[in-house]
Structure formats: C-alpha cells, structure tokens
N, C-alpha and C positions, 0 to 999 in steps of 0.2 A: 411488746406493748411499750408505749412511750408514757412515762410517768414523770411528774414533777412532785418531789417530796417536800412538804413544808418544813420549816425550821424545826418544828416540834417532832418530826418523824425521826425515829432512832437510826443511828448510823448502821448498826448491825442489820436492821431491816432493809436499809438501802443496799448494803453490800449483798445480802441474801437475794434480793431481787436481781441485782446485776449478775450474780453468779448463775442465776437461772435464765440468763439471756435477755433480760429486759433492759431497755434504755431508760436509765433513771438519772435525772438531774436533782441535786439537793440544794434547796435555797440557802441552807446554813453555810454552804461553800460558795455557791454561784453568786448570790446576791443577799448576804446577811443584812437583816434589819429593814428590808423593804416592807411596805405596807401590805396588808391583806389584799387590798384592791389591786396592787401591782402584781402580787403573786397570782391572783386569779386571771388577770389580763395576760400574764406571761404564759400560763397554762393554755389559755385559749389561742394566743398567737402562735404557739409552737405545737398545737394539737396534742397536748399531753393531758393525761388524767391526773388530777390533783389528789395527792394522798395526804391526809391531815388528821389530827386529833382535835382540831379547832372547830367547834360547832358554829362559829360565826360565819363560815363561808357560805352555807346555804342561804342564810338570811341576807348576806351581802349580795349574792348573785340575784336574789329575788328583788331586794330593795333597789339595787342599781340597775335593774332590768338588763343585767349582763347575761347573755345566753350562755348557759353552761353546756355548750355543745359537745365538749370533750369529756365532761363529767367530773364529779367530785366524789371521792370515796372517803367517808368519815369513819374513822376507827375509834373504838373504845375497848380498852382492855380490862378484864376482870379476872380475879382468881376463882377457881372452882371452889365449891363448898369445902372440899378437903384441903384446899390450899396447895395442892401438888401440881396442878396444871393451870396454865393461862388460858383464858377464853377470849376470843376476839369477836366482836360484833361489828359488822360493816353496814354501811348504808346501801350497798349494792346487793347483798344477799340476805335472805331471811334466816338462813341457818347459821349456827355458831360453830366455831372450830375450837377444839381443845388440844393442847400440846404441852410438852415439858419445856420447850425452848421457843424463843421468838422465831428462830430460823425455821423450825418445824411448823410452827403456827402459820407463818407466811407462806410456806410451801403449800400447805393445805388451802389457805384462803385464796391463793392465786392460781391454783392448778388448772382452772378453766380458762384462764387468759391466754391468748396466743402469744408466743414469743415474738420479740422484735425481729425484723428481718435485716 
C-alpha cells in the first residue's frame, strides 16, 4: 500500500509500516512545513493514502471540494481504562485495536491492507 504520513505521524509508526512492506513517505522528512492543502494535494497526485492525527483534513477535502480519491485515515490514540494498552481508532474501521506498543498496534490496524508491490 502507498501511504503519505503527515508530519504529526510518529517515526516508529512510519518505520513499522515500512518494515511490513508498505511504501511510506513522511512529510516531516520529504517536505517539512508544507500546508495541509499541499499535503492533501501531494497524496492525491501520488495516489497515496494520507495518514494523520489532524482532524482538519476531512474538512479541508470537503470545503475545497478536493476529491479524496485515495483516502484519508484519521488516527486517534487512547489509553485503555487500565492504562496498560494503547487503543487506536481509525476513520477507516469501526473496530478498535488494543496493544502494548505502537508497532503491535499498527500491525493489527493495518493487517487487512495489501502490501505494496
């Protein structure tokens, strides 16, 4: 799968996706400081799914009438009630995933995505 990780997406998550065979570009390295509109345009131009913790991208895509043809996955992290596990909720799946590390969490969240060829 081809992803574009926003600047706010953590490095260990980017690395975990790459180790699992995904093609991931990271805005923090590729084009630090570009606007949200430029990030979304780049994701579309390169046919990449945008990975972000920034809720503004959905509104930006709608307000600008930019077709989100490749998609946006909005992440939010929470701690379990016991505080021992991380829980991720994504805009793409209705279920939540619980894990002890971000690597394990991402592996579970992305297990249904086909690997990049």
